[in-house]
C-alpha positions in Angstrom: 4.8 -13.5 8.2 5.1 -10.5 10.5 6.1 -7.1 9.1 9.5 -7.1 10.8 10.6 -10.6 9.6 13.4 -11.4 7.3 11.3 -11.9 4.2 8.0 -10.3 3.4 6.3 -10.1 0.0 2.9 -8.9 -1.1 1.7 -9.0 -4.6 -1.4 -8.2 -6.6 -4.2 -5.6 -6.8 -5.1 -3.7 -3.6 -7.6 -4.0 -2.1 -8.2 -7.7 -2.9 -11.9 -7.5 -2.3 -12.2 -6.0 -5.8 -11.5 -9.3 -7.3 -14.2 -11.8 -6.3 -13.3 -14.7 -8.6 -14.6 -18.3 -8.6 -12.3 -19.3 -5.7 -13.5 -16.6 -3.4 -17.2 -17.4 -4.2 -16.7 -21.1 -3.5 -14.9 -20.3 -0.2 -17.9 -18.2 0.9 -20.3 -21.1 0.1 -18.4 -23.7 2.3 -19.0 -24.4 6.0 -16.5 -26.4 7.9 -15.0 -27.7 4.6 -18.3 -28.8 3.1 -20.3 -27.1 0.3 -23.5 -25.4 1.3 -24.3 -24.0 -2.1 -27.4 -26.3 -2.3 -29.0 -24.6 0.7 -30.4 -21.4 -0.9 -32.2 -23.0 -3.8 -33.6 -25.7 -1.6 -34.9 -23.2 0.9 -36.5 -21.3 -2.0 -38.1 -24.5 -3.3 -39.6 -25.3 0.0 -40.7 -21.7 0.6 -42.5 -21.4 -2.7 -44.3 -24.8 -2.1 -45.4 -23.7 1.4 -46.6 -20.3 0.3 -48.6 -21.8 -2.6 -50.2 -24.4 -0.2 -51.2 -21.7 2.3 -52.7 -19.2 -0.2 -56.1 -19.1 -1.9 -56.8 -20.5 -5.3 -57.0 -17.0 -6.8 -53.3 -16.4 -5.9 -51.1 -19.2 -7.0 -47.3 -19.0 -6.6 -46.2 -22.4 -7.7 -45.0 -21.1 -11.1 -42.4 -19.1 -9.2 -40.6 -22.3 -8.7 -38.9 -21.6 -12.1 -36.6 -19.4 -10.0 -35.1 -22.3 -8.2 -32.9 -23.8 -11.0 -32.0 -20.2 -11.9 -30.6 -19.6 -8.4 -28.8 -23.0 -8.5 -27.2 -22.1 -11.9 -25.5 -19.1 -10.2 -23.9 -21.0 -7.3 -24.1 -24.7 -7.8 -22.4 -27.1 -10.2 -23.9 -28.5 -13.4 -25.2 -31.7 -11.9 -26.6 -29.8 -8.9 -28.4 -27.4 -11.2 -29.8 -30.2 -13.2 -31.0 -31.9 -10.0 -32.8 -28.8 -8.9 -34.4 -28.4 -12.4 -35.9 -31.9 -12.0 -36.9 -31.2 -8.4 -38.7 -28.1 -9.5 -40.7 -30.0 -12.1 -41.6 -32.8 -9.7 -42.5 -30.3 -6.9 -44.6 -28.3 -9.4 -46.5 -31.4 -10.4 -47.2 -32.6 -6.9 -48.2 -29.2 -5.5 -50.4 -28.3 -8.5 -52.1 -31.7 -8.5 -53.2 -31.2 -4.9 -55.5 -28.3 -5.9 -59.0 -28.7 -7.3 -59.1 -28.8 -11.1 -60.4 -25.3 -11.5 -57.5 -23.8 -9.5 -54.6 -25.7 -11.2 -52.0 -23.8 -13.1 -51.8 -26.7 -15.5 -49.6 -27.5 -18.5 -48.5 -24.0 -19.6 -46.8 -23.2 -16.3 -45.2 -26.7 -16.3 -43.7 -26.0 -19.7 -42.4 -22.7 -18.3 -40.8 -24.5 -15.3 -39.3 -27.2 -17.5 -37.9 -24.7 -20.0 -36.5 -22.6 -17.2 -34.7 -25.7 -15.8 -33.2 -26.6 -19.2 -32.0 -23.0 -19.7 -30.6 -22.7 -16.2 -28.6 -25.9 -16.7 -27.2 -24.7 -20.0 -26.3 -21.3 -18.3 -24.5 -23.2 -15.5 -22.5 -25.2 -18.1 -21.3 -21.9 -19.6 -20.6 -20.4 -16.2 -18.5 -23.4 -15.1 -16.5 -23.4 -18.3 -15.8 -19.7 -17.9 -14.7 -20.2 -14.3 -12.4 -23.1 -15.2 -10.8 -21.0 -18.0 -10.4 -18.1 -15.6 -8.7 -20.2 -12.9 -6.4 -21.8 -15.5 -5.4 -18.3 -16.7 -4.8 -17.3 -13.1 -2.5 -20.3 -12.6 -0.6 -19.4 -15.7 -0.2 -15.8 -14.6 0.9 -16.9 -11.2 3.5 -19.1 -12.7 4.8 -16.2 -14.8 4.8 -14.0 -11.7 6.8 -16.5 -9.7 9.3 -16.8 -12.6 9.8 -13.1 -12.9 9.5 -12.2 -9.2 10.8 -15.4 -7.6 10.1 -15.9 -3.9 13.1 -14.8 -1.8 14.1 -16.8 1.3 14.3 -14.9 4.6 17.8 -13.5 5.1 18.8 -14.3 1.5 22.3 -13.2 0.9 22.7 -11.8 4.4 19.9 -9.2 3.8 16.7 -8.7 5.7 14.3 -7.8 2.9 10.7 -7.0 2.1 8.9 -6.2 -1.1 5.4 -5.1 -2.2 4.2 -5.2 -5.8 0.9 -3.7 -6.8 -0.4 -3.9 -10.4 -2.3 -1.0 -11.9 -4.3 -3.5 -14.0 -6.9 -5.2 -11.7 -6.8 -8.3 -14.0 -3.0 -8.7 -14.0 -0.6 -10.1 -11.4 2.7 -9.1 -13.0 3.9 -6.2 -15.1 7.2 -4.5 -16.0 8.4 -3.8 -12.4 11.1 -6.3 -11.1 13.4 -6.9 -8.2 15.8 -9.6 -7.1 18.6 -10.5 -4.7 21.6 -12.5 -5.9 24.2 -13.7 -3.4 27.6 -14.6 -4.8 31.3 -15.0 -4.0 31.9 -11.2 -4.4 29.0 -10.2 -2.1 25.3 -9.8 -2.5 23.8 -7.8 -5.4 20.3 -6.3 -5.5 18.4 -5.1 -8.6 15.2 -3.1 -8.7 13.8 -1.7 -11.9 10.9 -0.7 -14.1 10.6 -1.6 -17.8 9.2 1.1 -20.1 5.8 0.1 -21.4 3.2 -2.4 -20.4 1.9 -5.8 -21.4 3.6 -9.1 -22.1 6.5 -7.3 -23.9 7.4 -5.5 -20.6 7.1 -8.7 -18.7 9.4 -10.5 -21.2 12.0 -7.8 -21.0 11.9 -7.8 -17.2 12.5 -11.6 -17.2 15.4 -11.2 -19.7 17.1 -8.6 -17.5 16.6 -10.6 -14.3 18.1 -13.7 -16.0 21.2 -11.6 -17.0 21.4 -10.2 -13.5 21.3 -13.5 -11.7 24.2 -14.8 -13.8 26.4 -11.7 -13.9 25.6 -10.8 -10.3 27.0 -14.1 -9.1 30.1 -14.5 -11.4 31.4 -11.0 -11.9 33.6 -9.4 -9.3 33.2 -5.8 -10.6 29.7 -4.2 -10.2 30.5 -2.2 -13.3 30.8 -5.4 -15.4 27.4 -6.5 -14.0 25.9 -3.1 -15.2 27.6 -3.6 -18.7 26.1 -7.1 -18.9 22.6 -5.7 -18.3 23.1 -3.1 -21.0 24.4 -5.7 -23.5 21.5 -8.1 -22.7 18.9 -5.4 -23.3 20.4 -4.5 -26.7 20.5 -8.2 -27.7 16.9 -8.6 -26.6 15.8 -5.6 -28.7 17.7 -6.9 -31.7 15.9 -10.2 -31.3 12.4 -8.7 -30.9 13.0 -6.4 -33.9 14.0 -9.4 -36.0 10.7 -11.0 -35.1 8.9 -7.9 -36.5 7.9 -6.5 -33.1 7.9 -2.9 -32.3 10.3 -3.1 -29.3 13.3 -1.3 -30.8 13.0 1.7 -28.3 12.2 -0.3 -25.1 14.4 0.6 -22.1 14.4 0.1 -18.4 15.2 2.3 -15.4 16.9 0.5 -12.5 19.1 0.7 -9.4 21.8 -1.9 -9.0 23.2 -2.3 -5.4 26.3 -4.2 -4.4 27.0 -5.2 -0.8 30.7 -6.1 -0.7 31.8 -9.3 0.9 34.6 -7.6 2.8 32.8 -4.5 4.0 29.7 -4.1 6.2 29.6 -0.3 6.3 29.2 0.6 2.6 27.1 -0.1 -0.4 28.0 0.2 -4.1 25.3 1.8 -6.3 24.7 2.1 -10.0 21.7 4.2 -11.0 20.2 3.7 -14.5 17.9 6.7 -14.9 16.0 5.7 -11.7 15.1 7.4 -8.4 18.1 7.0 -6.1 17.7 4.8 -3.1 16.6 6.3 0.3 18.4 5.4 3.4 15.9 5.2 6.2 17.2 5.0 9.8 16.1 6.0 13.3 17.8 9.4 12.7 15.8 10.2 9.6 15.6 9.8 5.9 18.3 10.7 3.4 18.7 10.2 -0.4 21.9 8.3 -1.2 24.4 10.6 -3.0 24.7 8.9 -6.4 25.5 10.0 -9.9 22.8 8.7 -12.2 23.3 7.3 -15.6 21.0 6.7 -18.6 18.4 3.9 -18.5 19.3 0.4 -19.5 19.2 0.3 -23.3 20.0 4.0 -23.9 23.8 3.9 -23.8 24.0 4.8 -27.4 22.8 8.3 -26.5 26.0 9.0 -24.4 29.4 7.4 -24.3 30.6 5.6 -21.2 29.0 3.5 -18.4 27.0 4.9 -15.4 29.4 5.4 -12.5 29.7 3.1 -9.5 29.4 5.1 -6.3 30.4 3.7 -2.9 28.3 5.2 -0.2 28.5 4.7 3.6 25.5 3.1 5.2 24.9 2.7 8.9 24.1 -0.7 10.4 20.6 0.5 11.5 19.7 2.0 8.1 17.4 0.3 5.7 17.7 1.0 1.9 14.4 1.7 0.2 14.0 1.5 -3.5 10.7 2.3 -5.3 9.5 2.6 -8.8 7.6 5.5 -10.4 4.3 4.1 -9.4 5.2 5.5 -6.0 7.0 8.7 -6.9 4.5 9.7 -9.6 1.3 8.8 -7.6 -1.0 11.9 -7.7 -3.9 13.0 -5.5 -7.1 14.6 -6.6 -5.4 17.9 -7.0 -2.6 16.5 -9.2 0.1 16.8 -6.6 2.8 14.1 -6.4 3.3 11.9 -3.4 6.1 13.3 -1.2 7.5 10.0 0.0 10.6 11.3 1.8 8.6 13.8 3.8 6.0 11.3 4.7 8.6 8.8 5.8 10.5 11.4 7.9 7.3 12.1 9.9 6.6 8.4 10.3 10.1 7.6 11.6 10.1 10.5 14.0 6.8 9.2 15.4 7.9 5.5 15.5 11.5 4.5 14.8 10.3 0.9 14.3 9.1 1.9 10.8 12.6 1.4 9.5 12.2 -2.4 9.6 11.9 -3.6 6.0 8.5 -5.2 6.4 7.0 -2.2 8.2 8.7 0.2 5.7 7.2 -1.3 2.5 3.8 -1.6 4.2 4.0 2.1 5.0 4.9 2.9 1.4 2.1 0.8 0.1 -0.5 2.4 2.4 0.8 5.9 1.8 0.8 5.5 -1.9 -2.8 4.2 -2.0 -4.0 6.8 0.4 -2.5 9.6 -1.6 -3.8 8.3 -4.9 -7.2 7.4 -3.5 -6.6 3.8 -4.4 -6.3 4.6 -8.1 -2.9 3.4 -9.4 -1.8 4.9 -12.7 1.2 2.6 -12.9 2.6 -0.6 -11.5 3.9 0.1 -8.0 6.9 -1.5 -6.3 8.7 -0.9 -3.1 11.7 -3.0 -2.0 13.6 -2.6 1.3 16.9 -4.3 2.3 19.4 -4.1 5.2 22.2 -6.3 6.4 21.4 -9.0 8.9 24.9 -10.3 9.7 28.5 -10.0 8.7 29.1 -11.2 5.1 30.6 -14.5 4.3 34.3 -14.7 3.4 34.9 -14.6 -0.4 34.6 -18.1 -1.8 37.3 -19.7 -3.8 37.0 -20.1 -7.6 34.8 -23.0 -8.6 32.0 -22.1 -6.2 33.6 -23.7 -3.1 33.8 -22.1 0.3 36.9 -21.5 2.2 36.7 -25.0 3.8 36.3 -26.6 0.4 32.5 -27.2 0.8 30.1 -26.4 -2.0 28.6 -22.9 -1.9 25.0 -22.7 -0.7 24.3 -20.0 -3.3 
């Protein structure tokens, strides 16, 4: 999908070359859809036999054939490795028998080749089991990621959108950062946030908040009520984890909640929960939306009242950019923070096409990695949205559109 398209998502660890798992290795050992993993050990087997045949009796290389099943164990399957172990013993016997008796390597080296073949086959069994377990865990992690960060259709909710998600942990595919778009009869709502902490607890909390957002964002007409529902859901989740004996009683989340009203195209409603305010990026420059921030989700007991809802004008050619602290707190070798707004201002001045959501998040990704030298201290998310069309008329109660048809959302 091109950078300027309606939906663009990138996930995982950057650069991907740092994670050469079983799938990547098997792809490298295929030619036109067929496995060529058997070629290196076979060439080695033939080479050793030819070298031994063309050298003098004082310098025999046939015992080197023990390397063949060892090479096969690293790149072939179990049965392929076992086959090369047998071929190594057969070839050793034939080549060694062709020499006069006084030059033969004999039984000791044959035992070495046989033992090497058995050990190589056992090592291959262990390797294959480990790869299968790794691939299974990757599939499980991918399922979790797609549950928390569900794929968003292009133009979803009347918004052109793009998102990048980079995990600080090279072995993980999902963490505490989250984002989503929820269309509904009262407009389209967007939520981007970052759960405090790491590990499965942060992933679980992100999933809980997204579930509450997807329901409240659709049904509730008032964006403040949606914000209250998120706060209540966080408190309920903390009570639940505390009852289980887990140490999650102080977990919170920073977030930005956006509302694109169904009856207006020139404004956006914002609720900021202790998060960096959104940036409005347009051909004329970069500006921070004037918002009044509130406390993070889960901290309302520290101050009375709900975070305010601010209605802010947004031009049709402006893209709203929301990032997590993996971007704002990225440091270079000297310890200086990444100045995203300044970097974006220079980029937009040089090329106004950067304001397209896909190009914008790609710029943020590359700039963050360049500034930090590729060393991410925290999960990093950038999410960009802008309107693509006039909003739909508000739907009637019961989820039906103005013509009585069922809502597509």
